[in-house]
VOGU-3710 file (C-alpha; in Angstrom, 3 decimals, decimal comma):
1> mkksvaitlg> 25,819/17,380/-23,127  27,307/15,608/-20,179  27,393/11,857/-20,307  25,405/11,448/-17,043  22,658/13,746/-18,272  22,440/11,861/-21,527  22,176/8,557/-19,689  19,446/9,918/-17,396  17,539/11,360/-20,336  17,853/8,061/-22,145
11> vvivgagswi> 16,521/6,155/-19,176  13,546/8,537/-18,941  12,813/8,215/-22,662  13,100/4,428/-22,566  10,965/4,290/-19,388  8,334/6,584/-20,867  8,332/4,592/-24,064  8,011/1,354/-22,150  5,125/2,759/-20,093  3,327/4,018/-23,179
21> gatwytgkri> 3,944/0,718/-24,927  2,743/-1,264/-21,955  -0,331/0,961/-21,704  -1,107/0,493/-25,395  -0,600/-3,271/-25,079  -2,809/-3,444/-21,985  -5,579/-1,486/-23,712  -5,388/-3,836/-26,702  -5,441/-6,872/-24,411  -8,520/-5,534/-22,594
31> eessqrhlae> -10,324/-4,947/-25,910  -9,500/-8,409/-27,227  -10,763/-10,110/-24,069  -13,844/-7,923/-23,590  -16,089/-10,001/-25,867  -15,009/-13,245/-24,201  -15,705/-11,832/-20,749  -19,060/-10,496/-21,971  -20,048/-13,949/-23,222  -19,020/-15,503/-19,902
41> aneklakltp> -21,094/-12,925/-17,994  -24,177/-13,589/-20,128  -23,781/-17,331/-19,654  -23,748/-16,887/-15,871  -26,716/-14,505/-15,985  -28,685/-17,100/-17,952  -28,018/-19,671/-15,209  -28,870/-17,271/-12,393  -32,112/-16,011/-13,980  -33,651/-18,964/-15,868
51> lfglridqlk> -37,260/-17,792/-15,426  -36,937/-14,397/-17,139  -33,337/-13,997/-18,332  -30,956/-11,019/-18,250  -28,467/-10,032/-20,924  -25,613/-7,509/-21,229  -24,830/-5,978/-24,620  -21,860/-3,820/-25,601  -23,273/-0,666/-27,188  -20,066/1,342/-27,662
61> yerslfstqa> -16,328/0,730/-27,363  -13,865/3,518/-28,200  -10,242/2,800/-27,277  -7,551/5,458/-27,075  -3,973/5,188/-25,804  -4,537/5,654/-22,070  -8,227/4,846/-21,639  -11,353/3,423/-23,253  -14,861/4,846/-23,326  -17,522/2,114/-23,344
71> ryglslvknd> -21,288/1,768/-22,904  -23,169/-1,395/-21,975  -26,872/-2,198/-21,800  -28,666/-4,522/-19,369  -32,046/-5,820/-20,499  -34,503/-8,687/-20,210  -34,188/-11,448/-22,769  -37,164/-11,077/-25,078  -39,373/-14,110/-25,604  -43,047/-14,982/-25,648
81> ksldampagm> -42,956/-15,864/-21,965  -41,650/-12,498/-20,750  -43,637/-11,535/-17,704  -45,876/-8,511/-18,193  -44,974/-7,259/-14,731  -41,255/-7,097/-15,559  -39,934/-3,686/-16,664  -39,332/-3,056/-20,348  -36,435/-1,170/-21,918  -32,720/-1,195/-21,212
91> iefdaviehg> -30,558/0,125/-18,387  -27,375/1,591/-19,851  -24,006/1,908/-18,119  -21,139/4,222/-19,062  -17,661/2,927/-18,279  -14,268/4,636/-18,366  -11,478/2,036/-18,439  -8,043/3,410/-17,565  -5,356/1,120/-18,979  -2,560/-0,327/-16,844
101> pfpktalsrg> 0,069/-0,907/-15,766  -0,291/2,352/-13,831  -3,823/3,768/-14,173  -3,710/7,365/-12,977  -6,708/7,089/-10,608  -5,272/3,945/-9,027  -1,966/5,759/-8,486  -3,741/8,766/-6,965  -5,368/6,391/-4,452  -2,061/4,873/-3,386
111> avapklayvh> -2,101/1,692/-5,489  1,522/1,654/-6,687  1,633/-2,008/-7,768  0,927/-2,605/-11,494  -2,781/-3,026/-12,365  -4,489/-4,220/-15,512  -7,081/-1,451/-15,355  -9,044/0,981/-13,242  -12,736/1,036/-14,191  -15,235/3,737/-13,299
121> aeiaktdnlk> -18,819/2,826/-14,233  -22,182/4,425/-13,577  -25,758/4,176/-14,786  -26,340/6,527/-17,690  -29,181/9,008/-17,777  -31,540/7,862/-20,527  -35,229/8,399/-21,274  -36,049/5,131/-19,487  -34,529/6,389/-16,235  -35,499/10,083/-16,135
131> evfaltkdis> -37,838/9,517/-13,190  -35,139/7,608/-11,290  -32,618/10,416/-11,807  -35,231/12,901/-10,584  -35,408/10,972/-7,294  -31,618/10,988/-6,894  -31,320/14,691/-7,829  -29,448/13,900/-11,073  -26,852/11,735/-9,337  -26,328/8,372/-11,002
141> plisdamvsy> -28,309/5,772/-9,035  -25,332/3,385/-9,088  -21,647/4,292/-9,282  -18,808/1,769/-9,146  -15,017/2,015/-9,054  -12,882/-1,094/-9,500  -9,170/-1,926/-9,683  -8,368/-5,018/-11,759  -5,036/-6,799/-11,339  -3,253/-8,790/-14,046
151> sgttsstski> -4,076/-11,996/-12,155  -7,789/-11,319/-12,485  -8,421/-10,184/-8,909  -10,754/-7,191/-8,681  -11,404/-4,912/-5,710  -14,319/-2,516/-5,996  -16,433/0,080/-4,222  -20,004/0,720/-5,353  -22,438/3,357/-4,169  -26,218/3,377/-4,450
161> apvstavkdn> -27,405/6,990/-4,388  -29,539/8,375/-1,541  -33,205/9,066/-2,231  -35,402/11,518/-0,355  -38,762/12,285/-1,885  -42,458/12,828/-1,240  -45,324/11,322/-3,240  -48,834/12,543/-2,398  -47,649/13,616/1,067  -46,066/10,195/1,693
171> tidfsgmvit> -42,289/10,291/2,118  -39,361/7,971/1,422  -35,970/8,611/2,991  -33,174/6,266/1,880  -29,638/6,963/3,047  -28,032/5,129/0,149  -25,758/2,119/0,367  -22,029/1,505/0,063  -20,784/-1,889/-1,127  -17,132/-2,912/-1,023
181> gtfdrsleav> -15,770/-6,217/-2,188  -13,281/-8,349/-4,075  -13,515/-10,958/-6,810  -10,849/-13,552/-7,605  -11,393/-14,853/-11,128  -9,099/-17,870/-10,778  -10,822/-19,128/-7,603  -14,259/-17,688/-8,435  -14,188/-16,271/-4,921  -16,265/-13,267/-3,821
191> tahavmdkla> -16,206/-11,110/-0,698  -18,588/-8,212/-0,182  -19,643/-5,881/2,611  -22,657/-3,576/2,275  -23,824/-0,849/4,662  -27,122/1,042/4,717  -27,800/3,549/7,488  -31,521/4,117/7,056  -34,643/3,386/5,035  -37,729/5,225/6,315
201> idgtksydpv> -41,191/5,214/4,725  -43,987/7,433/6,006  -47,157/6,258/4,305  -49,705/7,790/6,656  -51,480/9,449/3,714  -51,800/6,259/1,670  -54,820/3,957/1,320  -53,237/1,493/3,772  -51,364/3,869/6,122  -48,130/2,576/7,581
211> vmaitgmtmd> -44,907/4,061/8,966  -41,772/1,909/8,728  -38,103/2,493/9,501  -35,100/0,191/9,067  -31,821/1,397/10,533  -28,270/0,061/10,678  -28,357/-2,703/8,053  -25,219/-4,580/6,990  -24,781/-7,453/4,533  -21,725/-9,670/4,174
221> vnsrmgkfgv> -20,784/-12,358/1,661  -17,686/-14,570/1,586  -17,944/-17,346/-0,981  -15,922/-19,421/-3,409  -16,762/-22,037/-6,005  -16,793/-25,510/-4,462  -15,612/-28,784/-5,934  -19,176/-29,722/-6,954  -19,786/-26,509/-8,904  -21,833/-24,936/-6,097
231> smgdsdikik> -20,742/-21,777/-4,256  -19,546/-22,444/-0,706  -19,088/-19,931/2,094  -20,980/-17,586/4,398  -23,524/-14,807/3,952  -25,490/-12,828/6,494  -27,736/-9,836/7,023  -27,910/-7,809/10,227  -30,387/-5,051/11,053  -30,011/-2,921/14,157
241> ridvtkksdd> -33,665/-1,934/14,436  -37,011/-2,211/12,631  -40,055/-0,098/13,574  -43,518/-0,512/12,031  -46,630/1,444/13,006  -50,173/1,082/11,619  -52,513/3,458/13,435  -55,536/2,132/11,560  -54,970/-1,290/13,149  -53,702/0,159/16,431
251> mkvsldnfgy> -50,449/-1,723/15,898  -46,919/-0,729/16,815  -44,057/-3,206/16,414  -40,353/-2,782/17,089  -37,567/-5,303/16,602  -33,969/-4,926/17,732  -30,884/-6,697/16,373  -32,320/-8,989/13,736  -29,823/-11,330/12,093  -29,911/-13,971/9,399
261> gvklseddks> -26,973/-16,034/8,171  -26,297/-19,006/5,898  -23,211/-21,217/5,876  -22,436/-23,737/3,144  -19,554/-26,178/3,595  -18,423/-29,354/1,864  -16,237/-32,400/2,215  -15,195/-35,031/-0,313  -18,741/-36,347/-0,822  -21,351/-34,038/0,627
271> invqaayqtg> -22,595/-30,494/1,155  -23,791/-29,122/4,485  -26,101/-26,129/4,941  -26,831/-24,133/8,084  -29,274/-21,227/8,290  -29,474/-19,222/11,508  -32,079/-16,625/12,444  -31,850/-14,419/15,507  -33,944/-11,598/16,895  -33,304/-9,241/19,734
281> ditvndvplg> -36,198/-7,876/21,759  -39,579/-7,668/20,024  -42,180/-5,255/21,355  -45,786/-5,182/20,148  -48,001/-2,325/21,337  -45,569/-1,666/24,196  -45,763/-5,308/25,299  -42,280/-6,900/25,403  -42,531/-10,335/23,788  -38,939/-11,466/24,265
291> ngqaviklak> -36,346/-12,644/21,773  -35,739/-15,778/19,772  -33,476/-17,785/17,554  -33,687/-20,644/15,073  -30,883/-22,774/13,662  -31,787/-25,037/10,740  -29,296/-27,561/9,389  -29,127/-29,797/6,331  -26,239/-32,243/6,514  -24,762/-34,903/4,221
301> ldgqavktls> -26,447/-33,756/1,009  -24,793/-35,698/-1,813  -22,684/-33,044/-3,550  -22,905/-34,433/-7,055  -26,660/-34,897/-6,699  -27,065/-31,239/-5,659  -25,136/-30,136/-8,763  -27,148/-32,448/-11,022  -30,442/-31,223/-9,562  -29,412/-27,584/-10,013
311> dtynqlmrqy> -28,295/-28,136/-13,614  -31,440/-30,134/-14,451  -33,679/-27,446/-13,003  -31,943/-24,629/-14,899  -32,021/-26,590/-18,146  -35,720/-27,338/-17,801  -36,493/-23,700/-17,019  -34,619/-22,537/-20,114  -36,498/-25,064/-22,239  -39,768/-24,001/-20,667
321> mahtedeglk> -39,113/-20,323/-21,396  -38,127/-21,066/-24,988  -41,515/-22,531/-25,960  -44,164/-20,190/-27,308  -47,080/-22,054/-25,706  -47,448/-22,714/-22,015  -47,644/-26,507/-22,014  -46,094/-26,972/-18,567  -43,342/-29,455/-17,842  -43,544/-32,728/-19,722
331> deqveallds> -43,707/-36,064/-17,929  -40,114/-36,905/-18,792  -38,966/-33,513/-17,524  -40,777/-33,974/-14,220  -39,312/-37,479/-13,996  -35,814/-36,064/-14,541  -36,318/-33,606/-11,689  -37,645/-36,306/-9,371  -34,791/-38,618/-10,307  -32,238/-35,911/-9,492
341> agkllagnps> -34,015/-35,095/-6,249  -34,076/-38,787/-5,307  -30,300/-38,989/-5,643  -30,003/-36,525/-2,752  -30,920/-39,422/-0,459  -27,818/-41,356/-1,536  -25,732/-39,832/1,244  -28,355/-40,482/3,956  -28,888/-36,759/4,657  -30,318/-35,299/7,832
351> fsidplswkt> -32,455/-32,273/8,673  -32,472/-30,647/12,083  -33,800/-27,649/13,986  -31,324/-27,095/16,780  -32,967/-25,159/18,352  -36,051/-23,065/17,643  -36,415/-21,064/20,842  -38,208/-18,089/22,333  -37,100/-16,470/25,580  -38,481/-13,860/27,979
361> akgesklnft> -37,554/-12,786/31,473  -39,977/-15,433/32,805  -38,684/-18,469/30,922  -37,736/-20,088/27,619  -39,678/-22,337/25,233  -37,881/-24,320/22,563  -38,121/-27,059/19,971  -35,365/-29,476/18,984  -35,994/-31,668/15,961  -33,817/-34,145/14,038
371> ldlanppdvk> -34,783/-36,136/10,950  -32,352/-38,735/9,572  -33,134/-40,009/6,076  -32,212/-43,203/4,255  -32,100/-44,129/0,570  -34,948/-46,593/-0,116  -34,310/-49,037/-2,994  -36,556/-49,059/-6,068  -38,128/-45,753/-5,010  -40,001/-45,342/-8,335
381> nltpqeiavk> -42,154/-48,377/-7,608  -43,101/-47,370/-4,075  -46,248/-45,626/-2,898  -45,912/-42,301/-1,020  -46,592/-44,118/2,262  -43,923/-46,739/1,535  -41,434/-44,022/0,597  -42,146/-42,176/3,871  -41,701/-45,324/5,952  -38,524/-46,498/4,222
391> aikridatli> -36,900/-43,097/3,669  -37,229/-41,968/7,282  -34,541/-43,616/9,356  -35,103/-41,754/12,604  -37,016/-38,799/14,084  -36,295/-37,169/17,425  -38,360/-34,189/18,547  -38,677/-32,448/21,895  -40,936/-29,446/22,563  -40,676/-27,565/25,853
401> iskpmvqdlv> -43,211/-24,812/26,628  -42,552/-22,618/29,627  -45,826/-22,063/31,484  -44,588/-18,955/33,362  -43,478/-17,445/30,042  -46,871/-18,050/28,388  -48,742/-16,804/31,446  -46,698/-13,600/31,575  -47,178/-12,883/27,852  -50,946/-13,432/28,072
411> tqyaikkegi> -51,134/-11,222/31,171  -49,145/-8,367/29,605  -51,178/-8,480/26,402  -54,492/-8,412/28,310  -53,339/-5,412/30,345  -51,902/-3,348/27,483  -54,172/-4,336/24,592  -57,513/-5,080/26,249  -57,226/-2,754/29,233  -57,944/-5,453/31,815
421> aadkaaqead> -56,903/-4,848/35,410  -53,627/-6,509/36,355  -55,099/-8,917/38,919  -57,931/-9,947/36,612  -55,519/-10,365/33,680  -53,233/-12,552/35,790  -56,202/-14,682/36,893  -57,383/-15,203/33,304  -53,849/-15,958/32,132  -53,475/-18,558/34,866
431> etvrqmsgma> -56,740/-20,164/33,759  -55,594/-20,154/30,120  -52,348/-21,897/31,017  -54,163/-24,469/33,149  -56,509/-25,218/30,232  -53,570/-25,513/27,873  -51,809/-27,863/30,284  -54,891/-29,998/30,689  -55,559/-30,248/26,960  -51,935/-31,211/26,344
441> emfnvgkndg> -52,375/-34,107/28,761  -55,812/-35,003/27,403  -54,675/-35,253/23,788  -51,285/-36,723/24,753  -49,328/-33,967/23,035  -47,407/-33,091/26,186  -46,802/-33,885/29,835  -46,709/-31,409/32,703  -43,243/-31,290/34,228  -43,053/-28,571/36,874
451> dnivgkftfa> -43,077/-25,175/35,142  -42,932/-26,765/31,695  -45,130/-28,691/29,303  -42,869/-31,252/27,634  -43,743/-33,187/24,492  -41,498/-35,879/23,014  -41,796/-37,819/19,790  -39,442/-40,432/18,369  -39,624/-42,705/15,347  -37,295/-45,580/14,517
461> dgmgnlngke> -37,532/-49,109/13,155  -41,090/-48,646/11,907  -42,535/-47,501/15,243  -43,372/-44,027/16,532  -43,612/-43,040/20,171  -45,523/-39,944/21,295  -45,021/-39,251/24,990  -44,807/-42,942/25,799  -47,630/-44,076/23,503  -46,498/-46,228/20,577
471> ipadelfsgl> -47,840/-45,480/17,091  -47,171/-48,009/14,288  -45,679/-46,582/11,097  -48,690/-47,601/8,992  -51,077/-45,674/11,229  -48,744/-42,691/11,546  -47,908/-42,137/7,882  -51,255/-43,160/6,402  -52,885/-40,443/8,468  -50,275/-37,791/7,637
481> lgaagmgsmd> -50,128/-38,558/3,923  -53,873/-38,903/3,653  -54,372/-35,491/5,263  -51,929/-34,055/2,721  -53,767/-35,664/-0,184  -50,823/-37,997/-0,929  -52,347/-41,293/0,081  -52,066/-44,350/-2,118  -54,297/-44,327/-5,169  -54,736/-48,087/-5,002
491> hddedesvpg> -58,197/-49,269/-3,920  -59,342/-52,734/-2,964  -62,450/-54,156/-4,526  -64,129/-54,073/-1,137  -63,786/-50,253/-0,853  -67,053/-48,383/-0,805  -67,982/-46,456/-3,932  -70,823/-44,266/-5,079  -73,191/-45,974/-7,526  -72,571/-44,859/-11,065
501> mgqdepaega> -69,069/-43,603/-10,271  -65,661/-45,248/-10,617  -63,931/-46,261/-7,434  -61,131/-43,748/-8,114  -63,694/-40,914/-8,176  -64,989/-39,871/-4,744  -68,452/-38,451/-4,513  -68,624/-34,701/-5,039  -68,144/-32,880/-1,749  -67,144/-36,049/0,078
511> tpalpgvmqd> -64,314/-35,907/2,597  -61,776/-38,724/2,199  -61,828/-41,041/5,213  -58,607/-41,581/7,130  -57,808/-44,674/9,162  -59,084/-44,277/12,719  -60,883/-41,014/11,890  -64,684/-40,593/12,008  -66,345/-37,969/9,805  -69,489/-38,124/11,964
521> fnldtvssll> -70,724/-39,975/15,058  -72,101/-43,354/13,999  -74,266/-45,107/16,602  -72,771/-48,560/16,098  -69,193/-47,260/16,047  -69,608/-45,235/19,251  -71,452/-48,106/20,957  -68,666/-50,511/20,032  -66,063/-48,040/21,288  -67,842/-47,713/24,658
531> ddmgytvnkt> -68,146/-51,484/24,903  -64,383/-51,843/24,323  -63,845/-49,276/27,073  -65,872/-51,433/29,503  -69,038/-49,333/29,684  -72,482/-50,967/29,701  -74,917/-49,051/27,471  -78,632/-49,144/26,669  -79,951/-47,605/23,464  -83,028/-45,379/23,337
541> dgdqgpvlvl> -84,456/-42,623/21,164  -84,074/-38,908/21,818  -85,569/-35,721/20,376  -82,625/-35,079/17,977  -81,169/-38,557/17,587  -80,227/-41,763/19,386  -79,327/-41,777/23,083  -76,960/-44,140/24,867  -77,645/-44,511/28,595  -74,528/-45,620/30,469
551> dagttgasdl> -74,016/-47,317/33,794  -73,119/-44,433/36,127  -70,340/-46,450/37,743  -68,138/-44,407/40,078  -69,385/-41,012/38,859  -72,079/-40,826/41,549  -74,549/-39,570/38,928  -78,167/-40,635/38,990  -78,214/-40,568/35,187  -75,291/-40,751/32,731
561> rleflcndft> -76,033/-40,563/29,018  -74,622/-39,754/25,581  -76,973/-37,911/23,185  -76,495/-37,813/19,400  -77,493/-34,517/17,742  -78,275/-35,308/14,105  -79,234/-33,345/10,993  -82,668/-34,332/9,713  -81,677/-33,736/6,083  -78,263/-35,426/5,916
571> ekcldlvmta> -78,984/-37,846/8,780  -75,396/-37,252/9,925  -74,671/-36,778/13,627  -71,860/-34,254/13,972  -72,397/-33,496/17,675  -72,413/-35,550/20,861  -73,466/-34,289/24,279  -72,459/-36,256/27,378  -74,606/-35,492/30,406  -74,378/-36,474/34,064
581> tyktkkpvtl> -77,303/-35,646/36,367  -76,997/-35,699/40,160  -79,783/-36,134/42,733  -78,874/-34,675/46,118  -80,929/-34,314/49,281  -80,519/-30,558/49,038  -79,950/-28,560/45,827  -76,378/-27,605/44,992  -75,799/-23,878/45,569  -75,455/-21,506/42,635
591> kainswnqey> -72,229/-20,271/44,186  -70,758/-23,782/43,898  -72,030/-24,091/40,297  -70,518/-20,747/39,306  -67,225/-21,576/41,000  -67,071/-24,872/39,090  -67,744/-23,195/35,734  -64,967/-20,696/36,340  -62,461/-23,466/37,015  -63,520/-26,169/34,526
601> rwtraylddk> -64,249/-24,629/31,147  -64,334/-27,863/29,170  -67,605/-28,733/30,891  -70,615/-26,690/31,950  -72,647/-27,150/35,108  -76,152/-25,865/35,878  -79,339/-26,624/37,806  -82,224/-28,083/35,772  -85,941/-27,336/36,297  -85,974/-29,947/39,079
611> nqavlqmdmn> -83,075/-28,246/40,899  -80,826/-31,183/40,038  -77,159/-30,499/39,316  -76,253/-31,247/35,694  -72,778/-31,555/34,142  -72,344/-31,566/30,345  -69,604/-31,728/27,732  -69,964/-31,181/23,963  -68,016/-33,120/21,313  -67,945/-32,264/17,595
621> aeggigkdnl> -66,873/-34,314/14,555  -66,828/-31,497/11,984  -63,762/-32,120/9,789  -63,166/-35,524/11,404  -62,343/-36,788/14,881  -60,048/-39,670/15,740  -61,422/-42,648/17,625  -58,548/-42,356/20,071  -59,387/-38,697/20,687  -63,055/-39,533/21,285
631> qillntfisi> -61,994/-42,197/23,765  -59,831/-39,624/25,583  -62,741/-37,152/25,716  -65,129/-39,764/27,097  -62,697/-40,880/29,773  -61,935/-37,239/30,622  -65,621/-36,501/31,169  -66,010/-39,564/33,399  -63,026/-38,403/35,460  -64,376/-34,847/35,734
641> aedfnevakg> -67,846/-36,207/36,608  -66,300/-38,019/39,580  -64,749/-34,738/40,762  -68,056/-32,917/40,280  -69,824/-35,526/42,400  -67,594/-34,619/45,349  -68,294/-30,910/44,838  -72,037/-31,516/44,523  -72,209/-33,624/47,715  -70,105/-31,131/49,647
651> aaaak> -72,100/-28,096/48,495  -75,442/-29,792/49,215  -74,371/-30,953/52,694  -73,043/-27,533/53,670  -76,233/-25,697/52,783
//
C-alpha cells in the first residue's frame, strides 16, 4: 500500500471514529440533560397555568448510536379543583432526536455547522385523539422540526394540519398554520412568526345560523426576559379581513385590516406597556362606518413591584388549587395581593389613551385621556374616597365629536337599514345631531365649537374642572365611588336609619343616597332650589300632588307652574311637569304648533280646550337626579318658554 493512501485511509478512519464518538457523546449528553430540561419545562408550565396546571411526562426514551426514539405526554395536573369543562386524558407526542454534531436531516437542509440535535416531533395517534385525526385525514395535527445548537439556541418550524369537514351540513374550512421561530436559552429570548391563510365556518344549518370567514392572519412575537423577571418585547396580530353574516338577524359585517399589538419595555426602575388597536374599514349591512384606532399606555410601573405582584398571584393560585375545599382566598392572602398592588404606585405611574379615534370621510371623533398617579402614604388606613383623592395626581381628558361624521352615519343607517328616503333621513339625522348638541350644552358635558362638540375635563390639586365648571374633589369622588358601591362605610350618628335596623344595614330595596342626588322630587327641596334660583313660588294642591305656581317673569306666559306627580301608595313623587300657558288675542295656528314640535323635541306644545297655547316639559327622578341637573332643566325650560312666547305672538298676529 502506498504511503499516501495509507495516510488518507487513516484520516478517514480517525475522522469516522471521531464523528461516531462525538455522536455517541452527544446522545449521552442529551439523555443526561433530558430530565433536567423536563423539570424546568414543568416548572414554567406551573407558573403559566396556575389555575388548572399542565404537566409533561416522559413515557419512553430509547437511545441508539445516531438517534433516540422518545414519547412524551401532556396532561392536566389532577387535583380536586380540576375544572369539569377541561378535557381529560393525555396528548402524546412522538419525538425522533438525531444526535449531533452533524444530524443527517440538518445536513440535508444545508445546515453544515455542528448542531447538538435535530428533533422531529408530532402528536401521536391515540384513542383520545381518533376524532381529531379523522378531521385531519390521518395527518398529525401538529408537526414540529427543530435544530438545536450546542449553545442552546433552537430554530424550529411547526405546522398545524389543515381541517376541512362537515357536521350536520355545517362546514369548517381551516387552511392550517405554519409557525417559525427561534429560542435562545441563555437569553430566554423568543421570536416567532405564524401564518394562517383562512378559517371559514358556514353554520347556516345550526340553531344560531352564522357564516364567518377570517383570511390572511399573521402573528409575531419578539421577546426576551427582562431584568425584573418579566418578558419584554413586542407581539402583534394582523388580520386582512373578517366577514360575519347572520341572516336571521339581517346582519352582515365586514372588517378590513385589523391589527393588535403590545410593546413592553423597561429601564433601570420601571416597566412601560403600550397596547395598540387598529381597524381598517368596517361595513355593517352595506353601510360604511369608517375606521378607528386606540393606543393605550401604562408608563412608569415599578418593575420590582410588577414582579412581586406576579409571583404573589401565582403562589396564591397554586395554594388555592391545592386545597380540597373551596374556601376562597384568606384575608392575609388578599392583603398580600393588595400590598403588592399598592407598591405599583411607588413609581408614580401613568395611564393614557392617546388617542381613541374613529374616522370617516366626513370627519373624525377622538378621545385623549391621561391619568397621572401618586403614591399616597399610609394607604391601608385610608378610605376609598381618600385613596382616590390622594392617589390621583392629575387627569386630562378631551373628547371631540364630529357632528358631520355622526350626521352622515345616522343618515346612511336610516337609508340602508330602515329604508327611509335620503332627504327624510338627512333631515332626521340633522335633528338628532342638533338634539345631541343641545343636550351636551344643557348637561355641561360638551361645548359646540363649529363642526365639533368638545368636552374637556381636568383634575389637579383637589379640584376638577368640567368645561369651565369647577367640581371639588369631595363632590367628584364621593359621587363616583358611591355609584360604584365603594363609598366609606363610616356613618355619623346623625345619619338616618330604619327603626329596628343597624345603621350599617340599609332598608331592603332602598337606593343609597349620593351627595347632591335626589331619589325623588321632594316639595321642600325643589321649593328651596327654586328660591335659590331667584324664582318666587306659591304652593297649592293638584290632582296628583303638590303644585308650585311661579312668577312668569320674562316668559310671557299667563301661567307658569311646576306639578308633582306622586304615587298614592309610596307617596314618592318621581315625575315633575313644568307647564307654561299663553293667552293670545287670537289662537296660535296648528301649523305653528306642529312646526315647533318638530324642532324642539325636549318640550311639547299643544292647544288646550280653551284654544290657549301650552308648552310642557317632563322631568323624571327614577334612579336619581342631581340637583344641578334639575336646575339646568328648569333654566332650560324657562329659556325655551321665552322663545315659544315669540313664536306664539308671531303666529297669533299673522293669522
